[in-house]
C-alpha positions, 0 to 999 in steps of 0.5 A: 316550746317552739314546736308547741307554738308552731302547732298552734300557729299552723292550727295543727294543735290538739287536745294534748297541746291544749293541756300542755298549754295550761302548764306554761309560764306567763313569760312563755306565752307571748307568741300565744297572746300574739296569735289571739290578738291576730285572730280577734283582729281578723274576725272582729277588727279593732272593736271592743264592746262595753256593756254597762247594765245599770238600772236599764238592765236589772237582774231579778231574782224570782226566788228572792234571797231563797235558794235550796242548793247553798252552793259552796261558792255562792251561798245566795250572796249573788241573790242579795244584788238582784231585784226580788220579785216572787209573784207573777203580777209583780214581774208583769208590773215591775217590767212593764213600768221598766219599759215605760221608764226607758228599760232595755231588758232584764235578766230573769234568774233566781235560787235553784230548787233541789233538782238544780232548776230555776222554778220559772214555771209560773213566770212564763206567762207574764214574760210571754205578756211582756214579750208581746207588749214590749220590746224589752230584751229578756235574759234567763237563767234556767238552771237544768231544764226539762222539755215542757219548760224549754218549750214554754220559754220558746213560745214565750219569745225569750230572747237569750237563755244564759246557761252554765255549762259544767262537765265536772262531777266533782263541782256538781257534787262538791260545789253545787251540792247536787245529786245530778250527773254530767249527763243531766247537764249535756241533756239540758243543753240538747233540750234548749238546742232542740226547742231553738232557744238562743243558748248563751254558754257560760263557763266559770273558770277556777270554780273548783276552789279557785284552781283550774280543774276540768275546764278543758273538758267542758270546753271540748264538750262545747266544741263537740256539741257542734252548735256554733254559739255566736257568743260565749261568757267567760266568768271566774270564781269570786271566793266567798268570804265565809266558807267551811271549805278553803277557796282561793282566787283564780290567778289572772293568767289562768283565766287568760289561758282559758280564754285564749283556748276559747279564742283559738277553738272558736275564732268566729264566736264573740267572747265576753268577760262577764260581770262575775269575776274577782275584783279588787287588787287583781281587777285591772290584771285580769281585765288586761290579760283577758283582752290580750287573750282575745275578748271581744266584750267586757262588762263593767270594765275599769276605766284604767283598763280601757286607757291602757287598751288605748295606749297600747293599741291606739286603733282600738274602738270602744262601743257602749251598751246598756245591758248585760254582756250576753245579748245577741248582736241583732239586739244591741241597737236597742241598748247602744249608748255613748261614753258621754252618757256614762260619766266614768268613761267620758275621758277615754 
């Protein structure tokens, strides 16, 4: 155990060590939490950024509640919480009014077609108009993508492409119900990069029925891509209420282990705990462990979590933003808020 700690401490750990770390118990993890806290402080100081999208940064589904995949972990439930806008004029009118009413930006997403792509084609022109006429921050979910769509999105000036990276054939087949390969995901990342789109990788922890499966392979792929993302978003499976297959809730400590490895392997990259993660009785435990493991951002945290963070580290500072947690640093000024605007955080 001490040798493993030393290899991480002196940055000599290899992929075999990373696999060994995933098998550790929480009582053995204290030195690793200390290392992640040191790394986070070295590169990002004592700041923790808080993101509250609310009405200023809505999520839009361009397919309404329609999706051809019916993924096992979702079954369209995430579409239900989005603003359904399924026409080009509808999208333009919604966004221009949103801008006039003080909006900061929007996530443009939707269900997938049978090839794993979000059907953005007919919406790119209104997005381009919005980018020409406003300073709204536009984040897009593309799913698997082809060169022509990526080129048009780049020409339209979208600010962010949030892309779920997955290097797990069993998830592609059993969870996504997709007749696609790992290479299809790798090629989509390359296409986005070639078109100079700002990729914000998303990694879903525990997507394989709530268990750690091939997250390490996904992290290795991202590391070896050598694209140096400035931000990576970590999310975690929320077990579906109704499913033919039994899902379990990912263990908070398993989520923290993956976050720690990301902090270790990407020390200069911001890490965010995104909005898709288990709530209920595990919410605060997940958030606390994620902070100890080295996140720099968190979306919609519990007040109790932030009070705990302040009590355990009086030096910690909080900044608040009305946006999704995937926006790049250079755009944060547009979304800056303060705790007095956010009633629940006033007394922290």
